[in-house]
C-alpha positions as CSV (number, residue, x, y, z in Angstrom):
1,M,-34.0,6.0,107.3
2,L,-31.0,7.0,105.1
3,R,-31.9,8.0,101.6
4,K,-29.6,7.0,98.7
5,K,-28.2,9.9,96.7
6,S,-28.5,9.7,93.0
7,P,-25.2,9.6,91.2
8,T,-23.8,13.1,90.5
9,T,-23.0,13.9,86.9
10,Y,-20.3,16.4,86.4
11,P,-20.0,18.5,83.2
12,V,-17.1,17.9,80.9
13,Q,-15.6,21.4,81.5
14,F,-15.7,20.7,85.3
15,K,-13.8,17.4,85.0
16,F,-11.2,19.1,82.8
17,D,-10.8,21.9,85.2
18,V,-10.3,19.5,88.1
19,L,-7.6,17.6,86.1
20,K,-5.8,20.8,85.1
21,Y,-5.7,21.8,88.8
22,K,-4.5,18.4,89.9
23,L,-1.7,18.4,87.3
24,R,-0.7,22.0,88.0
25,T,-0.5,21.7,91.8
26,G,0.4,18.0,92.1
27,E,-1.9,17.7,95.1
28,S,-3.3,14.3,96.1
29,F,-6.6,13.1,94.8
30,E,-8.1,13.5,98.3
31,S,-7.2,17.1,98.6
32,V,-8.3,18.0,95.1
33,A,-11.7,16.3,95.8
34,I,-12.1,18.3,99.0
35,K,-11.3,21.6,97.2
36,F,-13.9,20.9,94.4
37,G,-16.5,19.3,96.6
38,I,-16.3,15.8,95.1
39,H,-17.3,13.1,97.6
40,E,-15.4,10.3,95.8
41,P,-11.7,11.0,95.3
42,P,-11.1,7.8,93.2
43,M,-13.5,9.3,90.7
44,I,-10.8,11.9,89.9
45,A,-8.3,9.1,89.3
46,N,-10.7,7.5,86.9
47,W,-11.1,10.8,85.0
48,M,-7.3,11.0,84.8
49,R,-7.0,7.5,83.4
50,L,-9.9,8.2,80.9
51,W,-8.3,11.5,79.8
52,K,-4.9,10.0,79.2
53,K,-6.5,7.1,77.2
54,E,-9.1,8.9,75.1
55,G,-8.6,12.6,75.6
56,I,-11.3,15.1,76.5
57,E,-13.7,13.3,74.1
58,G,-13.8,10.4,76.6
59,F,-15.6,12.6,79.1
60,S,-18.7,13.1,76.9
61,K,-19.4,9.5,76.3
62,L,-22.7,8.2,77.7
63,K,-22.6,5.5,80.3
64,G,-25.0,2.6,80.7
65,R,-27.1,0.7,78.4
66,P,-28.3,2.4,75.2
67,S,-32.0,3.1,75.0
68,M,-34.3,1.0,72.8
69,S,-34.8,2.7,69.5
70,N,-36.8,2.2,66.3
71,K,-33.7,1.0,64.5
72,Q,-34.3,-2.6,65.8
73,K,-37.9,-2.5,64.6
74,K,-36.8,-1.3,61.2
75,K,-34.3,-4.2,61.0
76,T,-37.0,-6.8,61.6
77,S,-39.3,-5.2,59.0
78,A,-36.5,-5.1,56.6
79,K,-35.9,-8.8,57.1
80,K,-39.6,-9.4,56.6
81,L,-39.5,-7.6,53.3
82,T,-36.5,-9.5,52.1
83,K,-38.3,-12.8,52.9
84,E,-41.4,-11.6,51.0
85,Q,-39.2,-10.7,48.1
86,Q,-37.6,-14.1,48.1
87,L,-41.0,-15.8,48.1
88,E,-42.1,-13.6,45.2
89,K,-39.1,-14.7,43.2
């Protein structure tokens, strides 16, 4: 049975180094991917698009759904307090 690999997360500096190499040499995404051991060449094209759009800060953004936090619980308790205050008035 084949086991699914978990998605590889690359550090920001690694992504930036790959893009600098790609721009300096002008090699194809496939050859750059082979050189750096990246199994999905289109990923480099996505990094390039993100870098042109948002700069290096775009690499450090978290992906996926944000985790549940206490902020939502505080909001509901704050609403409850405002209702109680309204009743007191």
